[in-house]
All heavy atoms as TSV, in Angstrom:
chain	resi	resn	atom	element	x	y	z
A	1	GLY	N	N	155.085	-28.386	334.209
A	1	GLY	CA	C	155.855	-28.784	333.091
A	1	GLY	C	C	155.104	-29.745	332.182
A	1	GLY	O	O	153.910	-29.604	331.927
A	2	LEU	N	N	155.827	-30.707	331.718
A	2	LEU	CA	C	155.286	-31.668	330.766
A	2	LEU	C	C	154.137	-32.478	331.363
A	2	LEU	O	O	153.147	-32.754	330.690
A	2	LEU	CB	C	156.392	-32.591	330.259
A	2	LEU	CG	C	156.013	-33.588	329.172
A	2	LEU	CD1	C	155.402	-32.893	327.962
A	2	LEU	CD2	C	157.234	-34.389	328.753
A	3	SER	N	N	154.244	-32.869	332.628
A	3	SER	CA	C	153.170	-33.665	333.247
A	3	SER	C	C	151.881	-32.844	333.382
A	3	SER	O	O	150.783	-33.373	333.178
A	3	SER	CB	C	153.606	-34.218	334.606
A	3	SER	OG	O	153.934	-33.172	335.484
A	4	THR	N	N	151.994	-31.569	333.697
A	4	THR	CA	C	150.811	-30.709	333.778
A	4	THR	C	C	150.175	-30.558	332.407
A	4	THR	O	O	148.948	-30.667	332.262
A	4	THR	CB	C	151.180	-29.324	334.343
A	4	THR	OG1	O	151.756	-29.490	335.638
A	4	THR	CG2	C	149.964	-28.426	334.433
A	5	PHE	N	N	150.986	-30.315	331.396
A	5	PHE	CA	C	150.490	-30.197	330.029
A	5	PHE	C	C	149.759	-31.475	329.609
A	5	PHE	O	O	148.649	-31.427	329.081
A	5	PHE	CB	C	151.651	-29.909	329.078
A	5	PHE	CG	C	151.282	-30.035	327.627
A	5	PHE	CD1	C	150.519	-29.052	327.007
A	5	PHE	CD2	C	151.676	-31.137	326.897
A	5	PHE	CE1	C	150.171	-29.170	325.671
A	5	PHE	CE2	C	151.336	-31.263	325.565
A	5	PHE	CZ	C	150.578	-30.278	324.952
A	6	THR	N	N	150.369	-32.621	329.872
A	6	THR	CA	C	149.769	-33.901	329.504
A	6	THR	C	C	148.434	-34.107	330.217
A	6	THR	O	O	147.447	-34.524	329.604
A	6	THR	CB	C	150.734	-35.061	329.820
A	6	THR	OG1	O	151.958	-34.841	329.111
A	6	THR	CG2	C	150.150	-36.402	329.431
A	7	ALA	N	N	148.385	-33.801	331.498
A	7	ALA	CA	C	147.141	-33.950	332.263
A	7	ALA	C	C	146.045	-33.042	331.710
A	7	ALA	O	O	144.888	-33.460	331.580
A	7	ALA	CB	C	147.393	-33.646	333.738
A	8	LEU	N	N	146.397	-31.812	331.369
A	8	LEU	CA	C	145.402	-30.889	330.803
A	8	LEU	C	C	144.877	-31.402	329.468
A	8	LEU	O	O	143.661	-31.403	329.226
A	8	LEU	CB	C	146.015	-29.498	330.621
A	8	LEU	CG	C	146.321	-28.726	331.893
A	8	LEU	CD1	C	147.130	-27.471	331.575
A	8	LEU	CD2	C	145.038	-28.368	332.626
A	9	ARG	N	N	145.764	-31.837	328.595
A	9	ARG	CA	C	145.353	-32.325	327.274
A	9	ARG	C	C	144.486	-33.576	327.382
A	9	ARG	O	O	143.526	-33.731	326.641
A	9	ARG	CB	C	146.575	-32.599	326.395
A	9	ARG	CG	C	147.364	-31.346	326.045
A	9	ARG	CD	C	146.568	-30.323	325.270
A	9	ARG	NE	N	146.223	-30.901	323.973
A	9	ARG	CZ	C	145.180	-30.546	323.251
A	9	ARG	NH1	N	144.364	-29.625	323.667
A	9	ARG	NH2	N	144.939	-31.124	322.106
A	10	ARG	N	N	144.798	-34.451	328.316
A	10	ARG	CA	C	143.992	-35.666	328.510
A	10	ARG	C	C	142.580	-35.340	328.969
A	10	ARG	O	O	141.662	-36.120	328.757
A	10	ARG	CB	C	144.670	-36.604	329.499
A	10	ARG	CG	C	145.869	-37.302	328.918
A	10	ARG	CD	C	146.490	-38.255	329.895
A	10	ARG	NE	N	147.619	-38.944	329.275
A	10	ARG	CZ	C	148.523	-39.621	329.941
A	10	ARG	NH1	N	148.434	-39.727	331.259
A	10	ARG	NH2	N	149.510	-40.201	329.299
A	11	GLN	N	N	142.428	-34.178	329.615
A	11	GLN	CA	C	141.109	-33.745	330.071
A	11	GLN	C	C	140.425	-32.838	329.053
A	11	GLN	O	O	139.380	-32.264	329.332
A	11	GLN	CB	C	141.231	-33.031	331.412
A	11	GLN	CG	C	141.724	-33.942	332.516
A	11	GLN	CD	C	141.857	-33.209	333.814
A	11	GLN	OE1	O	140.936	-32.523	334.249
A	11	GLN	NE2	N	143.013	-33.333	334.456
A	12	GLY	N	N	141.027	-32.693	327.896
A	12	GLY	CA	C	140.418	-31.899	326.838
A	12	GLY	C	C	140.638	-30.403	326.951
A	12	GLY	O	O	140.000	-29.624	326.253
A	13	VAL	N	N	141.529	-29.988	327.828
A	13	VAL	CA	C	141.818	-28.565	327.988
A	13	VAL	C	C	142.761	-28.130	326.862
A	13	VAL	O	O	143.813	-28.740	326.668
A	13	VAL	CB	C	142.468	-28.273	329.359
A	13	VAL	CG1	C	142.849	-26.810	329.485
A	13	VAL	CG2	C	141.535	-28.690	330.482
A	14	PRO	N	N	142.379	-27.103	326.100
A	14	PRO	CA	C	143.269	-26.637	325.033
A	14	PRO	C	C	144.515	-25.978	325.634
A	14	PRO	O	O	144.447	-24.897	326.191
A	14	PRO	CB	C	142.420	-25.639	324.252
A	14	PRO	CG	C	141.342	-25.231	325.196
A	14	PRO	CD	C	141.150	-26.346	326.169
A	15	ALA	N	N	145.611	-26.664	325.557
A	15	ALA	CA	C	146.861	-26.176	326.139
A	15	ALA	C	C	147.975	-26.316	325.116
A	15	ALA	O	O	147.900	-27.139	324.211
A	15	ALA	CB	C	147.195	-26.979	327.398
A	16	ARG	N	N	148.984	-25.482	325.270
A	16	ARG	CA	C	150.169	-25.557	324.414
A	16	ARG	C	C	151.381	-25.711	325.305
A	16	ARG	O	O	151.457	-25.101	326.358
A	16	ARG	CB	C	150.309	-24.280	323.583
A	16	ARG	CG	C	149.224	-24.131	322.550
A	16	ARG	CD	C	149.281	-22.797	321.865
A	16	ARG	NE	N	150.635	-22.464	321.449
A	16	ARG	CZ	C	150.951	-21.884	320.318
A	16	ARG	NH1	N	149.996	-21.541	319.491
A	16	ARG	NH2	N	152.189	-21.600	320.002
A	17	PHE	N	N	152.325	-26.520	324.870
A	17	PHE	CA	C	153.560	-26.712	325.611
A	17	PHE	C	C	154.635	-25.844	324.970
A	17	PHE	O	O	154.977	-26.048	323.804
A	17	PHE	CB	C	153.975	-28.190	325.586
A	17	PHE	CG	C	155.161	-28.478	326.455
A	17	PHE	CD1	C	155.030	-28.546	327.824
A	17	PHE	CD2	C	156.411	-28.679	325.905
A	17	PHE	CE1	C	156.120	-28.809	328.633
A	17	PHE	CE2	C	157.511	-28.943	326.691
A	17	PHE	CZ	C	157.365	-29.014	328.064
A	18	VAL	N	N	155.125	-24.875	325.717
A	18	VAL	CA	C	156.163	-23.975	325.220
A	18	VAL	C	C	157.473	-24.383	325.892
A	18	VAL	O	O	157.598	-24.317	327.108
A	18	VAL	CB	C	155.823	-22.498	325.534
A	18	VAL	CG1	C	156.893	-21.578	324.998
A	18	VAL	CG2	C	154.463	-22.133	324.964
A	19	TYR	N	N	158.414	-24.828	325.084
A	19	TYR	CA	C	159.680	-25.354	325.589
A	19	TYR	C	C	160.838	-24.526	325.052
A	19	TYR	O	O	160.901	-24.229	323.858
A	19	TYR	CB	C	159.828	-26.813	325.138
A	19	TYR	CG	C	161.163	-27.431	325.443
A	19	TYR	CD1	C	161.554	-27.667	326.749
A	19	TYR	CD2	C	162.026	-27.791	324.425
A	19	TYR	CE1	C	162.778	-28.247	327.032
A	19	TYR	CE2	C	163.258	-28.378	324.693
A	19	TYR	CZ	C	163.626	-28.597	326.005
A	19	TYR	OH	O	164.827	-29.161	326.287
A	20	PHE	N	N	161.736	-24.150	325.951
A	20	PHE	CA	C	162.936	-23.410	325.581
A	20	PHE	C	C	164.141	-24.260	325.957
A	20	PHE	O	O	164.528	-24.304	327.127
A	20	PHE	CB	C	162.985	-22.060	326.303
A	20	PHE	CG	C	161.820	-21.171	326.003
A	20	PHE	CD1	C	160.753	-21.079	326.875
A	20	PHE	CD2	C	161.787	-20.436	324.834
A	20	PHE	CE1	C	159.674	-20.262	326.589
A	20	PHE	CE2	C	160.713	-19.616	324.532
A	20	PHE	CZ	C	159.655	-19.531	325.414
A	21	PRO	N	N	164.764	-24.943	325.002
A	21	PRO	CA	C	165.872	-25.843	325.326
A	21	PRO	C	C	167.098	-25.130	325.893
A	21	PRO	O	O	167.925	-25.762	326.539
A	21	PRO	CB	C	166.203	-26.508	323.985
A	21	PRO	CG	C	165.610	-25.632	322.948
A	21	PRO	CD	C	164.453	-24.920	323.584
A	22	ASP	N	N	167.176	-23.821	325.699
A	22	ASP	CA	C	168.327	-23.076	326.211
A	22	ASP	C	C	168.033	-22.384	327.547
A	22	ASP	O	O	168.787	-21.528	327.980
A	22	ASP	CB	C	168.790	-22.041	325.175
A	22	ASP	CG	C	167.687	-21.082	324.756
A	22	ASP	OD1	O	166.496	-21.407	324.945
A	22	ASP	OD2	O	168.006	-20.005	324.228
A	23	GLU	N	N	166.934	-22.769	328.201
A	23	GLU	CA	C	166.565	-22.190	329.497
A	23	GLU	C	C	166.403	-23.312	330.528
A	23	GLU	O	O	166.215	-24.469	330.177
A	23	GLU	CB	C	165.233	-21.428	329.388
A	23	GLU	CG	C	165.239	-20.278	328.422
A	23	GLU	CD	C	165.793	-18.985	328.991
A	23	GLU	OE1	O	166.416	-18.988	330.070
A	23	GLU	OE2	O	165.605	-17.944	328.339
A	24	ASN	N	N	166.441	-22.947	331.804
A	24	ASN	CA	C	166.175	-23.881	332.886
A	24	ASN	C	C	164.771	-23.603	333.420
A	24	ASN	O	O	163.873	-23.300	332.660
A	24	ASN	CB	C	167.236	-23.747	333.978
A	24	ASN	CG	C	168.598	-24.233	333.503
A	24	ASN	OD1	O	168.691	-25.333	332.975
A	24	ASN	ND2	N	169.622	-23.424	333.675
A	25	HIS	N	N	164.593	-23.669	334.736
A	25	HIS	CA	C	163.272	-23.434	335.326
A	25	HIS	C	C	162.778	-22.017	335.044
A	25	HIS	O	O	161.611	-21.812	334.761
A	25	HIS	CB	C	163.323	-23.699	336.833
A	25	HIS	CG	C	162.004	-23.524	337.499
A	25	HIS	ND1	N	160.992	-24.449	337.366
A	25	HIS	CD2	C	161.513	-22.527	338.257
A	25	HIS	CE1	C	159.935	-24.025	338.041
A	25	HIS	NE2	N	160.229	-22.870	338.596
A	26	TRP	N	N	163.653	-21.051	335.140
A	26	TRP	CA	C	163.291	-19.654	334.891
A	26	TRP	C	C	163.597	-19.292	333.447
A	26	TRP	O	O	164.639	-19.652	332.916
A	26	TRP	CB	C	164.072	-18.718	335.826
A	26	TRP	CG	C	163.825	-19.015	337.266
A	26	TRP	CD1	C	164.677	-19.652	338.128
A	26	TRP	CD2	C	162.645	-18.729	337.999
A	26	TRP	NE1	N	164.104	-19.768	339.352
A	26	TRP	CE2	C	162.845	-19.209	339.311
A	26	TRP	CE3	C	161.440	-18.130	337.689
A	26	TRP	CZ2	C	161.889	-19.095	340.304
A	26	TRP	CZ3	C	160.479	-18.016	338.671
A	26	TRP	CH2	C	160.703	-18.488	339.954
A	27	VAL	N	N	162.680	-18.578	332.818
A	27	VAL	CA	C	162.889	-18.115	331.444
A	27	VAL	C	C	163.511	-16.723	331.551
A	27	VAL	O	O	162.821	-15.750	331.858
A	27	VAL	CB	C	161.551	-18.088	330.660
A	27	VAL	CG1	C	161.788	-17.616	329.242
A	27	VAL	CG2	C	160.910	-19.463	330.676
A	28	LEU	N	N	164.813	-16.629	331.327
A	28	LEU	CA	C	165.544	-15.393	331.594
A	28	LEU	C	C	165.944	-14.608	330.345
A	28	LEU	O	O	166.113	-13.392	330.417
A	28	LEU	CB	C	166.804	-15.709	332.408
A	28	LEU	CG	C	166.560	-16.368	333.776
A	28	LEU	CD1	C	167.879	-16.738	334.423
A	28	LEU	CD2	C	165.738	-15.455	334.671
A	29	LYS	N	N	166.127	-15.262	329.236
A	29	LYS	CA	C	166.551	-14.547	328.030
A	29	LYS	C	C	165.397	-13.678	327.536
A	29	LYS	O	O	164.251	-14.127	327.474
A	29	LYS	CB	C	166.999	-15.532	326.961
A	29	LYS	CG	C	168.246	-16.283	327.382
A	29	LYS	CD	C	168.720	-17.239	326.329
A	29	LYS	CE	C	169.995	-17.930	326.826
A	29	LYS	NZ	N	170.462	-18.926	325.897
A	30	PRO	N	N	165.677	-12.416	327.215
A	30	PRO	CA	C	164.608	-11.475	326.876
A	30	PRO	C	C	163.643	-11.958	325.792
A	30	PRO	O	O	162.427	-11.863	325.957
A	30	PRO	CB	C	165.356	-10.220	326.435
A	30	PRO	CG	C	166.662	-10.291	327.155
A	30	PRO	CD	C	166.998	-11.763	327.204
A	31	ALA	N	N	164.136	-12.492	324.707
A	31	ALA	CA	C	163.248	-12.943	323.628
A	31	ALA	C	C	162.392	-14.122	324.082
A	31	ALA	O	O	161.197	-14.183	323.768
A	31	ALA	CB	C	164.064	-13.320	322.393
A	32	ASN	N	N	162.983	-15.044	324.830
A	32	ASN	CA	C	162.223	-16.186	325.339
A	32	ASN	C	C	161.185	-15.741	326.359
A	32	ASN	O	O	160.057	-16.245	326.374
A	32	ASN	CB	C	163.163	-17.212	325.967
A	32	ASN	CG	C	164.052	-17.900	324.971
A	32	ASN	OD1	O	163.834	-17.825	323.765
A	32	ASN	ND2	N	165.067	-18.574	325.466
A	33	SER	N	N	161.566	-14.810	327.207
A	33	SER	CA	C	160.639	-14.300	328.213
A	33	SER	C	C	159.435	-13.620	327.562
A	33	SER	O	O	158.289	-13.825	327.972
A	33	SER	CB	C	161.357	-13.317	329.139
A	33	SER	OG	O	160.471	-12.813	330.102
A	34	LEU	N	N	159.691	-12.834	326.548
A	34	LEU	CA	C	158.604	-12.158	325.834
A	34	LEU	C	C	157.669	-13.192	325.200
A	34	LEU	O	O	156.448	-13.088	325.310
A	34	LEU	CB	C	159.165	-11.220	324.770
A	34	LEU	CG	C	158.153	-10.390	324.001
A	34	LEU	CD1	C	157.305	-9.542	324.937
A	34	LEU	CD2	C	158.873	-9.512	322.996
A	35	ARG	N	N	158.233	-14.198	324.570
A	35	ARG	CA	C	157.419	-15.255	323.959
A	35	ARG	C	C	156.593	-15.978	325.006
A	35	ARG	O	O	155.413	-16.258	324.819
A	35	ARG	CB	C	158.330	-16.241	323.214
A	35	ARG	CG	C	157.676	-17.505	322.754
A	35	ARG	CD	C	156.830	-17.285	321.510
A	35	ARG	NE	N	156.017	-18.434	321.182
A	35	ARG	CZ	C	156.417	-19.470	320.462
A	35	ARG	NH1	N	157.642	-19.507	319.975
A	35	ARG	NH2	N	155.603	-20.466	320.215
A	36	TRP	N	N	157.210	-16.323	326.151
A	36	TRP	CA	C	156.513	-17.029	327.225
A	36	TRP	C	C	155.340	-16.198	327.734
A	36	TRP	O	O	154.228	-16.702	327.885
A	36	TRP	CB	C	157.484	-17.345	328.365
A	36	TRP	CG	C	156.841	-18.163	329.445
A	36	TRP	CD1	C	156.770	-19.515	329.501
A	36	TRP	CD2	C	156.167	-17.669	330.607
A	36	TRP	NE1	N	156.088	-19.900	330.631
A	36	TRP	CE2	C	155.709	-18.787	331.329
A	36	TRP	CE3	C	155.899	-16.398	331.109
A	36	TRP	CZ2	C	155.002	-18.672	332.530
A	36	TRP	CZ3	C	155.199	-16.276	332.296
A	36	TRP	CH2	C	154.757	-17.401	333.004
A	37	HIS	N	N	155.592	-14.914	327.998
A	37	HIS	CA	C	154.524	-14.049	328.498
A	37	HIS	C	C	153.407	-13.889	327.467
A	37	HIS	O	O	152.227	-13.869	327.824
A	37	HIS	CB	C	155.086	-12.682	328.913
A	37	HIS	CG	C	155.740	-12.720	330.258
A	37	HIS	ND1	N	157.066	-13.036	330.414
A	37	HIS	CD2	C	155.240	-12.505	331.487
A	37	HIS	CE1	C	157.354	-13.008	331.704
A	37	HIS	NE2	N	156.271	-12.688	332.376
A	38	ARG	N	N	153.742	-13.761	326.206
A	38	ARG	CA	C	152.707	-13.671	325.170
A	38	ARG	C	C	151.838	-14.923	325.155
A	38	ARG	O	O	150.622	-14.839	325.055
A	38	ARG	CB	C	153.339	-13.475	323.796
A	38	ARG	CG	C	153.822	-12.088	323.548
A	38	ARG	CD	C	154.363	-11.965	322.140
A	38	ARG	NE	N	154.780	-10.604	321.891
A	38	ARG	CZ	C	155.683	-10.259	321.006
A	38	ARG	NH1	N	156.269	-11.189	320.265
A	38	ARG	NH2	N	156.003	-9.000	320.828
A	39	GLU	N	N	152.462	-16.085	325.249
A	39	GLU	CA	C	151.720	-17.341	325.247
A	39	GLU	C	C	150.795	-17.441	326.461
A	39	GLU	O	O	149.613	-17.728	326.325
A	39	GLU	CB	C	152.680	-18.539	325.235
A	39	GLU	CG	C	153.450	-18.707	323.958
A	39	GLU	CD	C	152.605	-19.273	322.825
A	39	GLU	OE1	O	151.536	-19.864	323.078
A	39	GLU	OE2	O	153.031	-19.128	321.668
A	40	VAL	N	N	151.338	-17.214	327.640
A	40	VAL	CA	C	150.566	-17.366	328.879
A	40	VAL	C	C	149.457	-16.318	328.968
A	40	VAL	O	O	148.295	-16.642	329.223
A	40	VAL	CB	C	151.486	-17.301	330.117
A	40	VAL	CG1	C	150.675	-17.241	331.395
A	40	VAL	CG2	C	152.426	-18.499	330.130
A	41	LEU	N	N	149.809	-15.058	328.750
A	41	LEU	CA	C	148.795	-14.005	328.862
A	41	LEU	C	C	147.756	-14.102	327.744
A	41	LEU	O	O	146.584	-13.811	327.964
A	41	LEU	CB	C	149.463	-12.636	328.884
A	41	LEU	CG	C	150.390	-12.395	330.083
A	41	LEU	CD1	C	151.074	-11.040	329.970
A	41	LEU	CD2	C	149.658	-12.536	331.396
A	42	GLY	N	N	148.178	-14.526	326.572
A	42	GLY	CA	C	147.228	-14.734	325.483
A	42	GLY	C	C	146.232	-15.828	325.817
A	42	GLY	O	O	145.037	-15.708	325.556
A	43	TRP	N	N	146.709	-16.911	326.427
A	43	TRP	CA	C	145.833	-18.014	326.822
A	43	TRP	C	C	144.847	-17.546	327.895
A	43	TRP	O	O	143.653	-17.811	327.804
A	43	TRP	CB	C	146.671	-19.177	327.339
A	43	TRP	CG	C	145.879	-20.429	327.599
A	43	TRP	CD1	C	145.639	-21.428	326.710
A	43	TRP	CD2	C	145.242	-20.805	328.809
A	43	TRP	NE1	N	144.878	-22.404	327.310
A	43	TRP	CE2	C	144.617	-22.051	328.601
A	43	TRP	CE3	C	145.126	-20.205	330.064
A	43	TRP	CZ2	C	143.910	-22.712	329.592
A	43	TRP	CZ3	C	144.403	-20.865	331.054
A	43	TRP	CH2	C	143.806	-22.106	330.809
A	44	ILE	N	N	145.355	-16.825	328.883
A	44	ILE	CA	C	144.486	-16.309	329.947
A	44	ILE	C	C	143.429	-15.381	329.365
A	44	ILE	O	O	142.244	-15.483	329.695
A	44	ILE	CB	C	145.317	-15.587	331.033
A	44	ILE	CG1	C	146.162	-16.599	331.805
A	44	ILE	CG2	C	144.405	-14.803	331.977
A	44	ILE	CD1	C	147.193	-15.961	332.725
A	45	THR	N	N	143.845	-14.481	328.498
A	45	THR	CA	C	142.907	-13.549	327.875
A	45	THR	C	C	141.851	-14.300	327.071
A	45	THR	O	O	140.661	-13.999	327.157
A	45	THR	CB	C	143.650	-12.551	326.966
A	45	THR	OG1	O	144.573	-11.805	327.771
A	45	THR	CG2	C	142.686	-11.593	326.294
A	46	GLN	N	N	142.279	-15.294	326.304
A	46	GLN	CA	C	141.338	-16.064	325.490
A	46	GLN	C	C	140.270	-16.734	326.335
A	46	GLN	O	O	139.097	-16.733	325.980
A	46	GLN	CB	C	142.088	-17.121	324.687
A	46	GLN	CG	C	141.176	-17.998	323.856
A	46	GLN	CD	C	141.923	-19.073	323.106
A	46	GLN	OE1	O	143.146	-19.120	323.114
A	46	GLN	NE2	N	141.182	-19.937	322.458
A	47	TRP	N	N	140.641	-17.298	327.452
A	47	TRP	CA	C	139.710	-18.084	328.249
A	47	TRP	C	C	139.030	-17.302	329.360
A	47	TRP	O	O	138.172	-17.861	330.057
A	47	TRP	CB	C	140.414	-19.325	328.783
A	47	TRP	CG	C	140.795	-20.195	327.640
A	47	TRP	CD1	C	142.031	-20.335	327.080
A	47	TRP	CD2	C	139.909	-20.969	326.833
A	47	TRP	NE1	N	141.970	-21.161	325.995
A	47	TRP	CE2	C	140.680	-21.572	325.814
A	47	TRP	CE3	C	138.535	-21.217	326.873
A	47	TRP	CZ2	C	140.120	-22.407	324.858
A	47	TRP	CZ3	C	137.981	-22.052	325.913
A	47	TRP	CH2	C	138.775	-22.632	324.926
A	48	THR	N	N	139.367	-16.034	329.531
A	48	THR	CA	C	138.673	-15.218	330.531
A	48	THR	C	C	138.031	-13.995	329.916
A	48	THR	O	O	137.477	-13.168	330.619
A	48	THR	CB	C	139.645	-14.768	331.653
A	48	THR	OG1	O	140.681	-13.960	331.091
A	48	THR	CG2	C	140.231	-15.959	332.376
A	49	HIS	N	N	138.080	-13.872	328.611
A	49	HIS	CA	C	137.563	-12.706	327.904
A	49	HIS	C	C	136.042	-12.668	328.019
A	49	HIS	O	O	135.365	-13.603	327.622
A	49	HIS	CB	C	138.001	-12.747	326.436
A	49	HIS	CG	C	137.999	-11.415	325.778
A	49	HIS	ND1	N	136.854	-10.747	325.466
A	49	HIS	CD2	C	139.016	-10.616	325.403
A	49	HIS	CE1	C	137.159	-9.595	324.901
A	49	HIS	NE2	N	138.475	-9.504	324.859
A	50	LYS	N	N	135.492	-11.585	328.563
A	50	LYS	CA	C	134.061	-11.489	328.815
A	50	LYS	C	C	133.225	-11.295	327.555
A	50	LYS	O	O	132.038	-11.566	327.572
A	50	LYS	CB	C	133.783	-10.364	329.807
A	50	LYS	CG	C	134.340	-10.643	331.171
A	50	LYS	CD	C	134.030	-9.533	332.125
A	50	LYS	CE	C	134.620	-9.836	333.492
A	50	LYS	NZ	N	134.283	-8.794	334.437
A	51	ASP	N	N	133.817	-10.848	326.453
A	51	ASP	CA	C	133.050	-10.665	325.218
A	51	ASP	C	C	132.431	-11.970	324.740
A	51	ASP	O	O	131.405	-11.965	324.074
A	51	ASP	CB	C	133.930	-10.099	324.102
A	51	ASP	CG	C	134.103	-8.601	324.209
A	51	ASP	OD1	O	133.415	-7.978	325.046
A	51	ASP	OD2	O	134.921	-8.053	323.462
A	52	THR	N	N	133.041	-13.078	325.073
A	52	THR	CA	C	132.545	-14.364	324.592
A	52	THR	C	C	131.204	-14.730	325.226
A	52	THR	O	O	130.493	-15.569	324.706
A	52	THR	CB	C	133.555	-15.494	324.864
A	52	THR	OG1	O	133.797	-15.575	326.266
A	52	THR	CG2	C	134.851	-15.251	324.114
A	53	ILE	N	N	130.832	-14.069	326.327
A	53	ILE	CA	C	129.544	-14.354	326.953
A	53	ILE	C	C	128.637	-13.126	326.951
A	53	ILE	O	O	127.673	-13.055	327.682
A	53	ILE	CB	C	129.723	-14.898	328.393
A	53	ILE	CG1	C	130.535	-13.943	329.264
A	53	ILE	CG2	C	130.340	-16.270	328.361
A	53	ILE	CD1	C	130.641	-14.348	330.711
A	54	GLY	N	N	128.950	-12.166	326.097
A	54	GLY	CA	C	128.084	-11.021	325.893
A	54	GLY	C	C	128.196	-9.912	326.926
A	54	GLY	O	O	127.391	-9.005	326.944
A	55	GLU	N	N	129.171	-9.979	327.794
A	55	GLU	CA	C	129.361	-8.914	328.772
A	55	GLU	C	C	130.342	-7.895	328.225
A	55	GLU	O	O	130.857	-8.038	327.132
A	55	GLU	CB	C	129.873	-9.501	330.090
A	55	GLU	CG	C	128.868	-10.435	330.739
A	55	GLU	CD	C	129.388	-11.032	332.026
A	55	GLU	OE1	O	130.381	-10.504	332.554
A	55	GLU	OE2	O	128.818	-12.013	332.481
A	56	SER	N	N	130.605	-6.869	329.010
A	56	SER	CA	C	131.536	-5.839	328.555
A	56	SER	C	C	132.935	-6.425	328.386
A	56	SER	O	O	133.305	-7.395	329.028
A	56	SER	CB	C	131.575	-4.688	329.548
A	56	SER	OG	O	132.072	-5.141	330.787
A	57	GLN	N	N	133.682	-5.806	327.494
A	57	GLN	CA	C	135.016	-6.291	327.179
A	57	GLN	C	C	135.925	-6.177	328.394
A	57	GLN	O	O	135.965	-5.160	329.062
A	57	GLN	CB	C	135.586	-5.492	326.019
A	57	GLN	CG	C	136.893	-6.014	325.502
A	57	GLN	CD	C	137.367	-5.257	324.287
A	57	GLN	OE1	O	136.853	-4.189	323.982
A	57	GLN	NE2	N	138.332	-5.801	323.597
A	58	SER	N	N	136.662	-7.261	328.690
A	58	SER	CA	C	137.601	-7.232	329.810
A	58	SER	C	C	138.873	-6.510	329.393
A	58	SER	O	O	139.138	-6.323	328.215
A	58	SER	CB	C	137.934	-8.663	330.252
A	58	SER	OG	O	138.596	-9.340	329.219
A	59	GLN	N	N	139.667	-6.130	330.380
A	59	GLN	CA	C	140.950	-5.514	330.075
A	59	GLN	C	C	141.842	-6.521	329.388
A	59	GLN	O	O	141.863	-7.684	329.748
A	59	GLN	CB	C	141.639	-5.077	331.369
A	59	GLN	CG	C	141.421	-3.659	331.723
A	59	GLN	CD	C	142.344	-3.280	332.860
A	59	GLN	OE1	O	142.616	-4.047	333.763
A	59	GLN	NE2	N	142.804	-2.053	332.820
A	60	LYS	N	N	142.575	-6.066	328.411
A	60	LYS	CA	C	143.514	-6.942	327.720
A	60	LYS	C	C	144.892	-6.758	328.335
A	60	LYS	O	O	145.233	-5.699	328.809
A	60	LYS	CB	C	143.548	-6.616	326.223
A	60	LYS	CG	C	142.246	-6.935	325.554
A	60	LYS	CD	C	142.337	-6.735	324.072
A	60	LYS	CE	C	141.002	-7.089	323.456
A	60	LYS	NZ	N	141.043	-7.071	322.021
A	61	PHE	N	N	145.649	-7.835	328.325
A	61	PHE	CA	C	147.011	-7.771	328.829
A	61	PHE	C	C	147.902	-7.076	327.808
A	61	PHE	O	O	147.705	-7.206	326.617
A	61	PHE	CB	C	147.547	-9.183	329.085
A	61	PHE	CG	C	146.841	-9.877	330.205
A	61	PHE	CD1	C	145.831	-10.772	329.941
A	61	PHE	CD2	C	147.185	-9.628	331.519
A	61	PHE	CE1	C	145.177	-11.424	330.957
A	61	PHE	CE2	C	146.538	-10.270	332.548
A	61	PHE	CZ	C	145.533	-11.177	332.266
A	62	VAL	N	N	148.886	-6.358	328.306
A	62	VAL	CA	C	149.825	-5.674	327.427
A	62	VAL	C	C	151.233	-6.126	327.792
A	62	VAL	O	O	151.605	-6.150	328.959
A	62	VAL	CB	C	149.715	-4.143	327.588
A	62	VAL	CG1	C	150.744	-3.445	326.735
A	62	VAL	CG2	C	148.318	-3.670	327.248
A	63	VAL	N	N	151.985	-6.548	326.788
A	63	VAL	CA	C	153.385	-6.934	326.982
A	63	VAL	C	C	154.226	-5.996	326.141
A	63	VAL	O	O	154.115	-5.956	324.920
A	63	VAL	CB	C	153.628	-8.395	326.547
A	63	VAL	CG1	C	155.097	-8.737	326.678
A	63	VAL	CG2	C	152.776	-9.339	327.370
A	64	GLN	N	N	155.031	-5.176	326.784
A	64	GLN	CA	C	155.914	-4.220	326.140
A	64	GLN	C	C	155.185	-3.415	325.050
A	64	GLN	O	O	155.622	-3.319	323.924
A	64	GLN	CB	C	157.133	-4.920	325.547
A	64	GLN	CG	C	158.050	-5.468	326.600
A	64	GLN	CD	C	159.351	-5.984	326.027
A	64	GLN	OE1	O	159.601	-5.937	324.832
A	64	GLN	NE2	N	160.220	-6.470	326.876
A	65	GLY	N	N	154.025	-2.884	325.416
A	65	GLY	CA	C	153.299	-2.001	324.520
A	65	GLY	C	C	152.485	-2.703	323.447
A	65	GLY	O	O	151.855	-2.051	322.630
A	66	GLU	N	N	152.447	-4.044	323.439
A	66	GLU	CA	C	151.670	-4.766	322.446
A	66	GLU	C	C	150.456	-5.405	323.102
A	66	GLU	O	O	150.575	-6.049	324.125
A	66	GLU	CB	C	152.507	-5.863	321.791
A	66	GLU	CG	C	153.658	-5.330	320.987
A	66	GLU	CD	C	154.412	-6.430	320.285
A	66	GLU	OE1	O	153.822	-7.496	320.059
A	66	GLU	OE2	O	155.590	-6.223	319.986
A	67	HIS	N	N	149.291	-5.197	322.526
A	67	HIS	CA	C	148.077	-5.800	323.052
A	67	HIS	C	C	148.004	-7.252	322.612
A	67	HIS	O	O	148.278	-7.585	321.464
A	67	HIS	CB	C	146.835	-5.059	322.558
A	67	HIS	CG	C	146.708	-3.697	323.137
A	67	HIS	ND1	N	146.198	-3.493	324.402
A	67	HIS	CD2	C	147.031	-2.488	322.665
A	67	HIS	CE1	C	146.204	-2.197	324.655
A	67	HIS	NE2	N	146.708	-1.562	323.612
A	68	LEU	N	N	147.633	-8.122	323.538
A	68	LEU	CA	C	147.442	-9.529	323.219
A	68	LEU	C	C	145.959	-9.776	323.036
A	68	LEU	O	O	145.167	-9.495	323.911
A	68	LEU	CB	C	147.980	-10.410	324.342
A	68	LEU	CG	C	149.465	-10.312	324.588
A	68	LEU	CD1	C	149.858	-11.132	325.797
A	68	LEU	CD2	C	150.241	-10.790	323.385
A	69	ASN	N	N	145.576	-10.282	321.908
A	69	ASN	CA	C	144.158	-10.577	321.644
A	69	ASN	C	C	143.857	-12.024	321.918
A	69	ASN	O	O	144.581	-12.889	321.768
A	69	ASN	CB	C	143.796	-10.239	320.204
A	69	ASN	CG	C	143.914	-8.757	319.944
A	69	ASN	OD1	O	143.641	-7.962	320.820
A	69	ASN	ND2	N	144.332	-8.423	318.754
């Protein structure tokens, strides 16, 4: 949660805090869930993408038929 985000930012890790005031621990509403997955998978793709080091392109994550770059 917030403490993890704060710790990452203090260490210079580019992180974003995604907060849904109408959700609890689990993100259950379809629109919120889609947004959460786009944020998380987009971040993972950005920081694990092999093109950035000159290797072959890694698989991209797909959320409901949309490619995350």
